[in-house]
C-alpha positions in Angstrom: 308.1 182.6 137.8 309.0 180.6 140.9 306.3 178.9 143.0 307.0 177.1 146.3 304.7 174.4 147.6 305.1 174.0 151.4 303.5 172.5 154.5 305.3 171.3 157.7 303.2 168.1 157.6 303.9 165.1 155.5 301.1 163.6 153.4 299.4 167.0 152.8 299.3 166.4 149.0 302.3 168.8 148.4 303.7 166.7 145.6 300.3 166.3 144.0 299.6 170.0 144.1 303.1 170.9 143.0 302.9 168.7 139.9 299.2 168.5 138.9 298.4 172.2 139.7 301.4 174.5 140.0 303.6 173.0 137.4 300.7 172.1 135.0 299.6 175.7 135.2 302.7 176.6 133.1 301.8 173.8 130.6 298.4 175.4 130.2 300.2 178.6 129.1 302.5 176.6 126.8 305.5 177.4 128.9 308.3 175.1 130.0 308.7 174.4 133.7 311.1 172.7 136.0 309.9 171.0 139.2 312.5 170.7 142.0 311.7 168.3 144.8 313.4 169.1 148.0 313.0 165.8 149.8 315.4 163.1 151.2 312.8 160.3 151.2 310.0 160.6 148.7 311.0 160.5 145.0 307.8 161.5 143.3 310.0 163.2 140.7 310.8 159.8 139.3 307.1 158.9 138.9 306.2 161.1 136.0 308.9 160.2 133.5 306.6 160.7 130.4 305.6 164.3 131.3 306.7 167.5 129.7 307.2 168.7 133.2 310.9 168.1 133.9 311.4 166.9 137.5 314.4 166.3 139.7 315.1 165.6 143.3 317.6 167.5 145.6 318.5 166.0 149.0 318.8 168.4 151.9 320.2 166.2 154.6 320.8 168.1 157.8 320.6 171.5 156.1 324.4 172.3 156.3 324.5 173.3 152.6 321.0 174.6 152.2 322.1 178.2 151.5 324.2 177.1 148.5 321.5 174.7 147.4 318.9 177.4 147.3 321.2 179.7 145.4 322.0 177.0 142.9 318.3 176.3 142.5 316.7 179.7 142.5 319.4 182.1 141.1 320.2 180.0 138.1 316.5 179.9 137.2 316.5 183.2 135.4 314.1 183.1 132.4 312.8 179.8 133.7 309.7 178.7 135.5 310.4 176.8 138.6 308.1 174.9 141.0 309.7 174.0 144.3 308.1 171.0 146.1 309.3 171.2 149.7 309.3 168.0 151.8 307.5 168.0 155.1 308.7 167.9 158.7 312.3 169.2 159.3 312.8 169.8 155.5 310.2 172.5 155.6 311.8 174.2 158.5 315.3 174.0 156.9 314.2 175.4 153.6 312.2 178.3 155.0 315.0 179.2 157.4 317.4 179.1 154.4 315.1 181.4 152.4 315.0 183.8 155.3 318.8 183.8 155.8 319.7 184.2 152.2 316.7 186.7 151.5 315.9 184.5 148.5 312.3 184.4 149.5 312.2 187.7 147.5 312.7 185.6 144.4 309.5 183.5 145.1 306.4 184.7 143.3 303.9 182.6 145.2 303.7 180.2 148.1 301.0 177.4 148.1 300.1 175.7 151.3 298.3 172.4 150.6 296.1 170.8 153.3 293.6 168.1 153.8 290.5 168.5 155.9 290.7 168.0 159.6 291.7 169.9 162.8 295.4 168.7 162.8 295.7 169.6 159.1 294.6 173.1 159.9 297.1 173.4 162.8 300.0 172.4 160.5 298.7 174.8 157.8 298.6 177.6 160.4 302.1 176.8 161.5 303.4 176.9 158.0 301.6 180.2 157.3 303.1 181.8 160.4 306.6 180.8 159.1 306.2 182.5 155.8 303.7 185.3 156.2 306.5 187.8 157.1 308.0 187.3 153.6 305.4 189.6 152.0 304.9 187.1 149.2 301.4 186.0 148.1 300.1 182.9 149.8 297.2 180.7 148.7 295.9 177.5 150.2 295.2 174.3 148.3 292.4 172.3 149.8 293.2 168.8 148.7 291.3 165.6 148.7 288.0 167.4 148.5 285.2 164.8 148.4 282.4 167.0 147.2 282.9 170.7 146.2 279.3 171.5 147.1 280.0 170.5 150.7 283.4 172.3 150.9 282.3 174.4 153.8 281.5 171.3 155.8 284.7 169.4 155.0 286.9 172.5 155.6 284.8 174.3 158.2 287.8 174.8 160.5 289.8 176.3 157.7 287.1 178.9 156.7 286.8 179.9 160.3 290.5 180.4 160.8 291.3 182.0 157.4 288.3 184.3 156.7 289.7 186.0 153.6 292.3 183.6 152.4 292.6 182.7 148.7 292.4 179.0 148.0 292.0 176.5 145.2 290.5 173.0 145.4 291.7 169.6 144.3 289.1 166.9 144.4 289.7 163.2 144.9 289.4 161.3 141.6 290.6 158.2 139.8 292.2 160.5 137.2 295.0 161.2 139.8 295.8 157.4 139.8 295.6 157.3 136.0 298.1 160.1 136.0 300.6 158.1 138.0 300.0 155.0 135.9 300.7 157.0 132.7 303.6 158.9 134.2 302.3 162.2 133.0 300.0 165.0 134.4 296.2 165.0 134.3 296.4 168.1 132.1 298.5 166.2 129.6 296.3 163.0 129.7 293.2 165.1 129.0 294.6 166.1 125.6 296.3 162.8 124.8 294.2 161.8 121.7 296.9 159.4 120.6 296.7 157.2 123.7 292.9 157.4 123.7 292.7 156.3 120.1 294.9 153.3 120.9 292.4 152.4 123.7 289.4 152.9 121.4 290.9 150.6 118.8 291.7 148.0 121.5 288.1 148.2 122.7 286.8 147.6 119.1 289.0 144.5 118.9 287.6 143.3 122.3 284.0 143.7 121.1 284.9 141.8 117.9 286.4 139.0 119.9 283.4 139.1 122.4 286.0 139.3 125.2 283.9 140.6 128.0 286.7 140.8 130.6 288.7 143.0 128.2 285.7 145.1 127.3 285.0 145.9 130.9 288.6 146.8 131.6 289.0 149.1 128.6 285.6 150.6 129.0 286.5 151.7 132.6 289.8 153.0 131.5 288.2 155.1 128.7 285.7 156.5 131.1 288.5 157.7 133.4 290.1 159.3 130.3 286.8 161.1 129.6 286.8 162.2 133.3 290.2 163.7 132.9 288.8 166.2 130.4 286.1 167.2 132.9 288.6 167.4 135.7 290.7 169.9 133.7 287.7 172.1 133.0 286.1 172.0 136.4 289.0 171.6 138.8 292.4 172.5 137.2 291.5 175.5 135.0 289.8 177.3 138.0 292.9 176.4 140.1 295.2 177.9 137.4 293.1 181.0 137.4 293.5 181.4 141.2 297.3 181.1 140.8 297.4 183.6 137.9 295.2 186.1 139.8 297.3 186.0 142.9 300.5 186.6 141.0 299.0 189.4 139.0 297.6 191.1 142.1 301.1 191.1 143.7 302.6 192.5 140.5 300.1 195.3 140.4 300.5 196.2 144.0 
């Protein structure tokens, strides 16, 4: 499978969606995955060095060699799962134009367009959708930085008016995303990391024995966030994985 995460706007949570959702969906199926970051500036691929998700960065520059870069990335990925995290602004345009020229969009199984709430975010999501809708490849939206899933229709009111029947997944704001960066591995991996959690539990026992209140407070908070990672996987990530799987299966059956 090859999944591409795109949005013309920078800061739309593309890297978070690519790593925590798209790539992690393969981990949930016990499959290997390679994350390719097309970005000349951000280097999120270096952040998660402890993850089973193997990441690398490819610089695009002015796009002169984009056709060959895409061929080297996509065509050599036979029998591999690939997630392509496309940088914003001009990089998005260069990559999408390259996919069009080479016809390699036909090797993409799914496009994901992340977006935050807000009118301008909607405009950029619409612009991105217009650029790829002619590819006849499934597209889903990732509504990122959701504050309260019960008020989704309020935070993303403009989106639901513009895209009446669009498929979407949600990614809520949470401290577990920060914990993921600190531990250099995905939320999905942290949720099942019993070894690290046992180390923290033992450290907390020692802090209680030493009556070290500062250390107790620090470790207690950290363990709470570890507990929240398990809830996050169940309530946020697994439903998101199901949306991805459903979209791909629908296209395969069509």
